[in-house]
N, C-alpha and C positions, 0 to 999 in steps of 0.2 A: 730806654727800658723796654719799649714795645719791640724794637728791632732785635734786642737780645732775646726776649721771650719767644719771638717768632722764629729766631734761629734755633733756639733750643727745641721748639716744637718740631721743626723740620728735621732736626737731628734725631729726635725720637722716632719720627716716621721712617727715616732712613734705616734705623735699627730694625724696625718691623719689616722693611723691604728686604733685608737680608734673609728672613725666613721665606719670603716669596721667591727670591732667587734660588734658594735651596730646593723649594718645591718645583720650580721650573726645571732645574737640572734632573731631579728625580723623574719628572714626567718624560723628559726627552731621552733619558738613558735606557729606557725599556726597549725590548725587541719589537720591531715594527711589523704589524700585521693589520693592514687597513681593511675597512669594510669593502672597498672596491676589490681588494685581493680575495676576500672571502666570497664575494659574489662571483668573481671570475673563476675561482677554484671550484665553487659549487656547479657552475655551468659546465666547466671542463669535465667534472666527474659525471654529470648527467649525460654529457655527450659520449664519454667513454663507456658508460653503462649501456647507453642505447646502441653504441657501435658493437659491443660484445653481444648484446641481444640480437642484433641483426645478423652478425656472423654465425651465431649458434643456430638461428632460424634458417639461415641460408644453407648451412651444412645439413640440417635436418631435412629441408625441402629437397636438397640434392639427393639425399637417401631415398626420399619418397619417390622422386622422379625416376631414379635408377630402378627401384623395385617395381614401379608401374611398367617401365619398359621391359623388365625381365618377365613380369606377369603377362604382358602382351606377347612376348616371344614364346613363352611356354604355351600360351593359349593357341597361337598359330601352329606351333609344332604339334600340340595335342590334336588340333583339328585335322591336320593332314594325316596323322597316324590313325585317327578314328575313321577318316574317309577311306584310307587304304584297307583297313580291316573290314569295312562294309563291302568293298569290292572283292576282298579275299573271300568273304562269306558267300557272295553271289557266285564266285567262280566255283567253289566247292559244291554249291547247291544246284547251280544252273549251268555251270561251265562258261560263264561270261565275265567281262570286266577285269580280266587278269591284267591286261595292258594298262587299264586305268589305275589299278592297285599299284603297278610298278611306277607309274608317273607320280602318284601321291607320295610313295615312299622316297622317290628321288627329291621331290619338293621338301619333304620333311627333313631329309638328310642335308639338303642345301641350306635350309633355315638353321639347322643345328650347327652346321659348320660355320656359317656366317656370323651367328649371334653368340654361340656358346663361349667363344674365346673371351668376349667382353664380360660375360657373367659366370666365368669359371668359379669364382669364389662363392657365388650364390648357389651354384650347382653342387657344391660340396667339395670342391677342389678338382685337381687334374685327374685323380683316380676315378671319381664318380663320373666325370665327363667322358673319360675314355671308355668306361664300362657301358654307358648308354650308347656311345658311338659304335662300339663293337656289336651290340645287340641290333642296332639299326643296319649295320653292314650285313650281319647274318640273315636278318629278315629280308633285306633286299636281295641277297644271293639266292635264297630259297625261291623267292618269286621269279627271279630270272631263270633259275633251273627249271621251274615249272613251265615257264614260257618257252624255253628251248626244247623241253620234252614234248610239248604240244606241237611244236613246229616239226619235229622229227617223226611224228606219228608212230610211236612205239606200239607194241602188242598190248591188247586190253589187259591181260593179267599183270604184266609188269607195270603198265601205267597205273592200274588200280592200286597195286601194292605200293608203288612210289608215291602216289597221291595221298594215301592214308598216312604214310610216314611223314611226308612233307607237311600235311595238314596239321599234324600234332605239333611238329616243330614250329610251324608258322604261328599257330595259335599261342604257343608258349612264349615265343619272342614278342609277338604283338601285344600279348597281355602284359608282359614285363615292361615293355616300353611305355605302354599307355598307363600302367600303374605308377611308374616312375614320374610320368608327366603329371598325373592327377595328384600324386603326393607332393610334388613341387608346387603345384598350384595351391593346394590346401595350406601347406606350410607358409608359402609366400603371402597368402591372404592374411594369415594370422600375424605374420611379421609386419606386413604393411599396416594392419590395424593398430599394432603396438606403436609403430612409428608415427602414425597419425595422432594417436592419443598423446604420445610424447610431444608432438608438435603443439597440440592444444595446451598441454600443461606448460610448455615453455612460454607460449603466448600469455597464458594466465599469470604464471609466476613472475614473468618479466614485467608485465603491467603492474602487478601488485608491488613488486620490488621497486619499480620506478616511482610509484606513488608514495611508498613509504620513505624512499630516499628524498623525494621532493618535500614531503611533509617535515622530515627531520631537518633538512637544510633550511626550509622556510622558518621553522620554529627557532632554530639557532640564530638565524639572521634577525628575525623579528624580536626575539628575546634580547639579543645584544643591543639592537637599536632602541627598543622600548625601555629597557632598564637604564641605559645610558641617558636617554632623554629625560627620564624621571629624575635621575641624579642631577642633571643640569637644571631641571626645573626647581629642585630643592636648593641648588646653589644660588639660583636667581632670587628665590624668596629670601634666603639667608642674607644675601648681599643687600636686598631691598630693605631689610630690617636693620641694616647697619653692621652686620657681622662680616668683617672684611678678612677673615681667615683665608689663606690661600687654598686653592684646590690641590689636593695631594693625590698621588697615584692610587687607584683602587684595583687595577688589574695588572697582569704581568706583561701585557702587550701595549703597543702604541699604535694609534690609528688616527683617523681624521678628527675624532673628538679630542685627541690630545692637543692638536693645533688650536681647537676652540678653547680648551682649558688654559693653554698658555696665553691666548689672547685675553681671556677673562682675568687671569692673574695680573697681566700687564695693566688691564683696566683698573683692577683693585689697587694697584700701586698708585695710579694717578688719582683715583677717587680718595684713597687714604690720605695722600699728600694734600689734595685740595680741601678735604674735610678738616684736616688739622689746621690749615690756614684759616678756614672759615670759622672754626671754633675759637681760635685765638683772636681773630678780628672781632667776632661778636663779644668775646670776653673784654676786649679793649673798649668796646662801646659801653658795656655794662660798667666798666671801671670809670669811664668818663661820666656816666650818670651818677655813680656813687661819689665821685670826686667832688661834683658840684655840691652835694649834700654835706660831704665831709669838710669841705672848705668852710661852709657856714658853721658846721658843728665845732670845728677846731678853733674857729675865730673867737668863740665865747670864752673858752679857758685862757686863750692868749690875751684877750682883753682884761680878764680878771687878773692874770699874772702881771700884765703891764701896769694896771692901776695899783695893785698892791706894792709893786716895786717903787713906783713913783711916790706913793704915800710914805713908804719907808725912807726913801731918799730925802724927801722934803721935811718930814717930821720925825726923823729917827730918834732924836734926843727927847722927844715929848712922850714916847711910848715906853711902857715898862718892859722889863725883860720877858714877862709872861705874854704880853700882847705881841711882842716881836716874834716870839716862838710860835704863837698861834697863827700869825700872818704868814710865816715861813711854811708852816704846815699846810696852809691853804694853797700857797704857791706849789708845794710838792704834790698836793692832791690834784691840782689842775694840770700839772705837768704829767702825772701818771695817766690822767684822763686823756690828754692829748696823745700820749704814747700808745694807749690802748686803741684809740681810734685809728691811728696810723698803722699799728701792727695788724689790726683786723683787715684793713685795706690791702696791706702788703701780702698777708697770708692768702687772700683771695686772688691777688694779681700774680703771685709767684708761679712760674712755670717750672715744673720738675718732672722727673720720671713718674709715670702713672703707677700707683701702688695699690693693689687690692688688699684691703685690710678690713677688720671688723669695724662696722660703722653703726652707731646708735643714732637712728634718724631723729628721735625726739631731741637729743642734744644738738644734732646738726641743725635742726630747724630753729632751735632757740638761738644758736650762734648766728644763723642767717638773718633772723628777725632783728637781732642786736646790730648786725652789720647795716641793716636798712633802717635803723631806728630813726635817723634824722628825716628820711623821706616819709616814713610813716607818720611821724609827729607833725610835719608840715602839711601833710595831706588831710589831716584831721580824721583819719580812718583808724579803726581799732582792728588789731590782728589777734584772733582768738586761736590759740594752740590747744588741741585736744588729742592727747595720746593716752592709751591705757597704761597701767602700771606693768612693768616688766615687758615692755614692747620688744618683740623679737629683733635681734640685730641682723643686719645684712652684711654681705661682703662686697666691697666696691671701692672706687676711688672717691674719697670724701670730697676732695677739691672739685672734681667735675660734677658730682651729684649736687654739691652746693651751688655750682654755677647754674644748674637747671632750676633749682628752687628760687634763686635770685631772679632769674628771668621770669618765672611764673608769678612771683610776688610783685615784681615791677609792672608786669602786664595787668595784674589784678588791681594794683593801685591806679594805673592809668584809666582802667575801665570803671572804677568806682567813684562815687560822688562823696563829698565831705559829709561826715556824720554816719556813713555806712560802715559796715564791718566786713572783714575777710576772715574766713574760717579755714584753718589747716587741721585736718582730721586724719589721724592714723588709725589703722585697723588691720587685723589679720586678713590675709587673702581668702578668697572663696574656697580654694582647694586645700588650704592648710599648710602648703609648702611655700607660701609667699606672703608678703605684706603689701599694703597699699596705703598711699598718702594722697588725700584729695585737697586741692586748693580751690576754695569756693568763694566767688565774689557775687555781690548782688547789684552789679552795675547794669550797663545797657545791653549786655548779651551780644551774641553773634548771630547775624541773619542766617536762616536755614540754608540758603543757596550758597553761602560763603563757607559754611562750616567744613565741608569736605576738602577745602583747599588750604586751610590754615597751616598745615604742616608742610606745604610745598615751599621749596627754597625761593626767596625773594618775593613771596606773597605777603602783602601787608595792607591793612586798612587805615594805617596812620597817615597823616599828612606828610608831604615831602619834607625830608630832612629830619623827621622824628622817628623813623624806623627803617631798618634794612630788609625786613622780611626773612631774616635768617634765624631769629631767636628760637622759634618753636621747632624749626627743621633741625637745627643743631642740637637742641635739647632732646628731641626724639632719637637722634642718632646716638647720643651719649647713653640714654636709657637702654636702647637696643643692644649696645655693646656690653651692657651689664646683664643681658638676658631678660630684660623686662619690657614693659610697654608703657607708652604715654598716650592716653586717649582723652577726648574732650566731649562734653555734653553742654549744650547751651540752648537757651530759649530767649528770643529777642525781647528785651524789656525786663527780664527777670534775673539775668546774671548767667554766669558760666561756672562749670566745674571741670577742672583738669585733674585726672587721676593717674598717678604713677604706681605701677605694680612691679615689684622686684622680688626675685626668688631668694629663698633662704637656702644657701648652698654651704655644705661643710668643707669649705676651703681651709687650708692651713691658715694660721693667724695672719701671716703676711705672704703675699704672692705677687711678684712684680711682673707686669706685662705691658705691652705697648698698645695704647688705644688709638 
């Protein structure tokens, strides 16, 4: 019987494992995008952003450097032109420094020829460059003509007339060249200032952009990790309360946490299987306890039947028909009594698919007390059931909930002395969407330092051979699977109170699932 029930229990668990296997396939079938890949991709994007920023800044700095060189070239060129014009002025005023003017214009021409090719674009193109170069050549030619005329010692009239004409042309060319140089310097300073401002803006916006990108990347990464860790914390709490539903996919991607979810689902499979075995083992222990009482209980009607049959066999002819009928009715009544005792025991022991259905706890408790009637009578303890009228029904597995109450009542009987009483009180829950049932005994109570450990598996205060330490642990798991709680309060020397809270849920009338 026990082996068959255990086999049925394991089969029920394997049916539940099929759901876990489906969850595993769903977890592993998603597109893979790991946290490591997200971190790597974020770092690559930061690197590329920084690289682009460096390239833009390098190009801008090259522009600044080129314009500084151009400005230096124009300054040098302008200085030589200005110096040549000073010597030109001295020549016309005092007749001196003509040779110096020629040397300066030659230097200016040399600078322009050497540098202008590189800065042709900044000068305004080849046309503008050629125009300036032509003016420099004309200015230089006039100075050289003056120098040659001075060397030939021409007549004063002609010399004076030539000098006046040359002076006007020289002044015109010199002014034009110097104006062009100053214009280029002025324009280039403005352009250089814009380039420097652009460089500063690039620095500022690049840093701000990098900070924004890092903030977004950090937020996405932390949000992903934090939300996932919170989910797994809730999974751990749910499993700790006995809810062994598998973890299902919540996102469209698969990452390192998927491996963790797969491992937890595998753990759930093992825990579910082991818990089912523990529940059945503890149930067999309870059946053994009940059987001892049932054996004594069923012995009484059997003795009565046996005595009645023997009396009939020995003195059959001495009894009237009415007396024989009355004695046969007694035999039938005792037989029915025996059948009812055995049927109650079998109903409790039978292992079947767990079925969620409407359960009236007041009726269930009456049946449970009737099942334990023999133990209660022999212990000399009174069990007082108190339930209000129209007590709300809950939805659950009546067989497994009865197993919990059997365990609590047997514990209460063990803790109570003869002549004491046990109270089973039903009441609406504090929130209005649940009910609670308290099993109260007035026995020896539980020491304060032991109370936190009483729901731990294999923890027991009973002597060796009298307890496995699984009863309260298994009972708490059963209640947790029904969405409820099992709590205990106790005071040493005054008794204990175990309270079961179960939700009122609007399930369909019958709903089958695996516990």
